[in-house]
Phi, psi and omega in degrees: 000153189282056172207175188287074179222139175265359184288142170255119185268152177246147179211155179269126176271123184280348178224162184285131174255134175276169187300324184295333183284343175244019184075150183298343180241030172064045179225141158060084168223142184284136178232161177238114181255181185289343179285352173083036176219171177260142180212185185241140169274129181245350183198146176251139177236140176277342179230151179288153177278153184279154172062025175226150176274123182255121180265154181286146172269120187286317188204156173262122188272330181231132180282337178234149183297146176256352168227163184261168176299318180300318181292326178292323174298321177298315176304315182297322178294316178303312182297320183288311185291318184265011172052053176230184182266149180298326177296325177292324177294316178301317180299320181283327189283317187276138171300147183303329181292343178265356180255112178289140180255139177269138178245120180263122181235152180241138177228156176286140171274110186295341182263007184287133171228124184288128176278328179234161181296134178274151178288165180300319181292324177294319178296323179298321178293316180297317179296331181283342183279125173289155187289321187240036181215160178255151180224149174278169178299318180296320179294320178294324178299316181290318182291325183271342183078011179261120186297308178252095188267351185299319178301321179292319179298318180299315180295317180293327176294316179296327181276355177086009181282330179243154175237150184260133173238133177236127178230158179252140176238137181269122183286339185264127176237120179299148177273122182251143178228148180270142178232154176234150176220162182278134178300150187302325183292347179246026187271008173246160182297319182297314181295322181292317179297320178296321180294316180297319178297324182289347182257027181298331180274000177232072189301326181289321176295321178298318180296322177299313180297320178299320179295318178299313181299314180297318179298316182295316181291329181282332189245351183226150181278143175288138179303130184290333183278352180214089185301333182280347185281147174274151177297146176273130183198166172235148176229138180292143180303320181298314181294321181296314181294323178293318182293320184273335182073021184245153182289174185281344184300311178298325178297317179298324178295318179295324177292318180298323180282351180083009178285316174251142179255132183254137177219164179240137179227151173283136177235155180282145176281339182255171178058042180273348182247127178285137177240129180288128179276124182245004179083189183244153182280147176290153179275146173281180186299318181293319179292321179298320178294318178296321179299316179297319181292325178297314179297321177296318180295325179295338177289337182249334185232143175284334182235134179233136176261122174261106179263096182238132182297163181300141179066026178270354178091033179298323182297322177297322176298316179303316184297319178293322177292322177297315181302318179298321179291317181296325178295335177271004181079017182264165175255155181230136172252124183244107183264139176231151185280339186226143176300326180302323180291325181296327182295328181273318186284335184299324180295320179295319182289322180289329176292334180269322190235001174060225186279008173284350186262131173236153180241136185222111175201176191287346180279350174282154177291164179303317182293321178296320180293325176297316182294320178294317177304310184292324181284352175261348193229029178304135184296156184298334179276354181084005181289151179245141172279175179296340179277350180240036184282077177230151183286320182223130169201151181258138175295143168280128177264338181230121177249126175255124184199172174270193194302327183294345180293345178294344182270358176291126183277084179294152176261330186227048183292125180246333185208139170241124176254126178244098182278147184050052190296345181281349191293139182289340181289351173289344180268123175279127181256314180219138349274189175296151003281136182269068186268160171254120187298327179296309183291322178295320181295324178297319178289322177300317178298320178301317180294332183259007185054039180256172178254157179233131173245118175264130181235135177189150170277339181224075187301152171299143184299328177298317181293317182293323176296315179298325177290322181290329181268003175090003177289321174250156167283157181228125175233131183244139179237105191253000181250134173288149180299135180072018180057029175293147179276151172293152181293151173284146182244124177245130179263126180251111182282101185292331178295313180292317182295326179293321178295330180271006182058038180248024175241125174254107188052250185257010186240133176278155179302316180300324179291316180295321178298318181294320177299316179300318179298317180298315180297321178297322182272008181061036176254163185255157184230142171243130176245124187250122174220114189275054175202124180272175183088179180274310175208149184299330178196165171244152185223141176281125181291337184273316184241000178067019177289137177239122177297133181236164179290142178290337188246348182229154179273064185207149178287158179273134180275135181274126175244106186292319184299317179272351181057047180226161167252124190230145174269127181276004180254319183242349179090357178301138180211154176224163175294148180302141185278143174261339177214159183292127179290346182269318185233001178068012176288149176263005182275070179259132183237142173278143181237138182073184181207146175237188185298326182293323178290323177300314179300317182297314184286323178295325179295331177282319182288325182230073185296339182279347185275146173269121186250153171215150181237133182237100174210183185292344177282334185254359183237055183288340178215169186293335177291327177294317176303310186300317183292316179301312183290317181298315180298321180289320178298321183275002177080011178286338179250132180270319183232123178253122181250133183196172176269203183299345177306323185278357183264359193256072167075009178289145186241112180236137188283328195248019180274119180252339184225136173237130177246123174262111193280332181205090179288336188291327181293337174280317182296331186262013177294139179282071186212135181295345178262010186303316182290318178300313184288325177298314179299314182299311184294316182291319179295321180294314180290330176296327181294349177284347185271138174062044190284325187230321190262326185203165177292132181266179178225141178240126179247121184248117177271124181207151174268357180231070185295340181268004180300143183303320180295314181298316181294322178289332174293317178301318181279346185066034187255088175296316185299318181302309182293324179301314181297315179299314182293324180297324177298315180292318181297318180294320181294320185257013172061058177239164176303147011271008182274335178229151173264144180248139171230122183256131176250116182255110184265128187227143171194161181288338182256123185294312179301322178293321176300316179299313182294318181295316180297317179295318180296316181290324178297322178297317179297317179293318182294328178293341181254326185248354178065224185281007172287347182263127177244139178103190012282148178223151175286137174285178180301326178247112187291322187227132176225129181053043177071005179253127175283151184219152178218142185250142172237132182245131178247126177249121182241136179302141182299330183277350182288146178292112186292330180298322177292319179299317179295322178298317180294320179298316180295325176295317179297321178296318179297318179295321179297315181290324183294338181296332178078355183278342186228048186300323185262007178278135181259131174241116179260126181257128181234103179277134185054063190279052182214000000 
C-alpha cells in the first residue's frame, strides 16, 4: 500500500480472477479493500492463511496490470537494499495520477438517539453537521470551531451519531478535445458548393465551411473510386478556428443545423509539436573507435564506463548506440541529472528519432506523467488499461528523464545510458526511498538483461574504481570533437589581489577585464557561484546579531529580489529587516554572496550587458528552464550567472570565458568528498568554455592557489587526484573501500533525542563493534523543529550486505520494542552521498 508499511495484506476476492488480471506471473494489479485505499495484489492463494483476519476486497480497479513482474522485483530490491518499506517505494514509483486517493466523509445517522448526555464539543460537531450532506474532517473543524476535531468525531462514531463514508477518486483525467466533420449529405463537391451558395446571407458560417473544405483538400486525398466525393476527415475545433480566424459562434450554428458533426476524442498532452527528423551525424575517427570499444566491452561487461573529456562528443556516441537498440526493437532509458539538461538534449534526440522519444521528470503535470508512463509500458499483448483508453498511440522507444524515470516498467529494455553519472542529484535524499538512480539503474538493467553505459568527463570515484578492477568495462575518449583545444586555466590569487587593491567587491580586476573583452567581441560569459540567494546571512554591525530560522538551527538567507529572509531547509521566511530585532540598530550588513548578489553587482558594472541567472529560484517550472537555455543559445543573454546547474553538460557555441568566483567554499566543505566534488564541478563548468569556435579561458578565484585540487585542475589530471584520494579513503575507511550507512535520529525534544541516539548506538555497537561512529550532532542541530543526531556505520565492501541489513533490522526492532522511544524517528540512509 502507498504508505510506510512493510506489511503484506491478505484479502478475499469475491469473484474469479483469471491469470491475466494478476499478470501471468501473479504480480501487480490494483485492488480496492475495506481500508479505503488502492493497493496491489502480488500473489494469489487458493486457501486463506491461518491466524490472520482476512478482509473482503471490494473491487478490482484495473483490468490489466500497470506494472510488470520485473518491476515489482525491482521495487523489492530497492526496499531491501535501501532499508525502507515497500509502500514507500510504491509511493515514489507510481505517478500520482495512477494512485487512487481515498476520501473520508462523515454523515449524520438519522436514527441516532443519545443514551447519555453529549459533551459540549460533541454537540458542537453535531450542530455543525448538515442533515443531508457529508463533510470532511477539515470542514467539520472549521464549522465547529474546534481545531482538533478528530477525538470528537471518534467518540461520535463509537456512539453511532456519525457514519463513515469512504470513496475513491481518480487523479487522472484524460484530455478531451472537440472535432468537427462534414455531415454525410454534404460529402460531395456538388453538395458542398450548393451549401456554400445557400449561406450567402451568413458570411461567417460560409467562411467556416470554406476553411473546412480547404483544410480537407490540402491534407487528405480524394477517394479514387468517386472523383466527385470529398475526402473524409475530422479537424479539431481549435485548429479550425485558428485556421479560419473566426469566432466559435458561427461554428456552433453549423453544428446546430446538422451541417457539421461535432465529436469528442481523447488527445495526448505531450508530443503536440512536430519535429523534422534530420537523421544522425556520422562519428569522427576517435568517436568511431570509442564506439567499437564500447560494443566490445558490452560482450564482456554488463556495465561500461565512458570516460570522455568535455566536448568530446559523448552525446553523438549515445545517439548511435540508441539507434542500434531501436533497430533491434529494444527500448532505451537515457538518464540525466538535471531537468535543465533534458530541455537541451531533447531537441537533438527528436531530430534523430522523432516521436519515439518521450520525456519524464517531475516538472510535468501528474496527467502528463501518466500518459508518458503508459506510452512507455504498453503491455506485450497490446492491451490497454483504463488509463490508456485511446484508439491510436505510439509506444515510446526512448525515454529521456531524471532519476524517477528508473521506475517506468519497460517491456523491452535494451540499454540504459546514465549521462554525467558522477552527479549528486542522482541520489534521492528526501523522502524515502533514498535510492541512487545510477546504482538502481544498474540493477534494473540486470533484471532486464540490458546493458548500462555510464558517461562522464569526471567519473565518480566508485565507478572509476569498478572500471579499474574489471567490474565495469572502461572506454576513454581523450580528444575534443573537431580537435578543439581544452580551455586555458588561469588561477587568480584573491589574497594577493586584495592586498594589491585589485579586487572590486567579489571580482578581481583580471576577471572584469576579461568580461569586458568578451562583451566587446560579442562573446558570452558564464559566472559560477555555487550558492543561491543574495547573501547567506545579514548581521548587525553594532551587536553582531544574525537572524535565524524559528524552526531550524540555521541563519536566514537574504533574497533581495523578493525582499525576504528565507530558510533554505524548511521554507520559513520573513520580510527583510529594516532594523536589528535585538538592539534596534539600523546598521545591518549582508555577509557573503550568492548568485543574486553577483547578478546585482554585474548589472551595475556592465549595464549594457544582458544578464540571466540560473538557480533553483529562477527555474520553478520547465518553461523557465527552456527560456533561460534558449535565450543563451540564441545570444540574447550575454552573461549567465548560476549555481551547479550550469555545470552539467550544457552545450553553448559562443561561450569564451568561464569565471569561478569562489573555489574555496567548495574545497572547505566538511565532507570526505569535498575534493572530488570540487574537481568535478570546476572541471565541468570549465568545459563550457571554447566549445566550438575557439579556445576558451577559465579564471578561478581562490585564496589557496597551491591546493592539490586547484593544481590538478590546471593540469587537467583526473587520474592524479584520484590516486591521492584513494590513498586517503582507504586509510580512513571511506567509499569505495567501505560502505556507509547513516542513521539520523530525530525528535522535538533535545534530551530525548540524545538518549535515543545513545541507546541505538549501543545496540549497533554491540553488533558491529568499532565500525559504529557516533552519535554526533550534525552541522545543523535542528531542522523543522526536530533536533537530530547522527550515527555512522562503516561496513567493509567485501562483507555480505544482506547479513548486515538483517542485523540492522534486528537492532531497530529491539530499539522499538523497548517502548522508551516510541515517537523518536530514525531515518536510514544507505550510501548517504
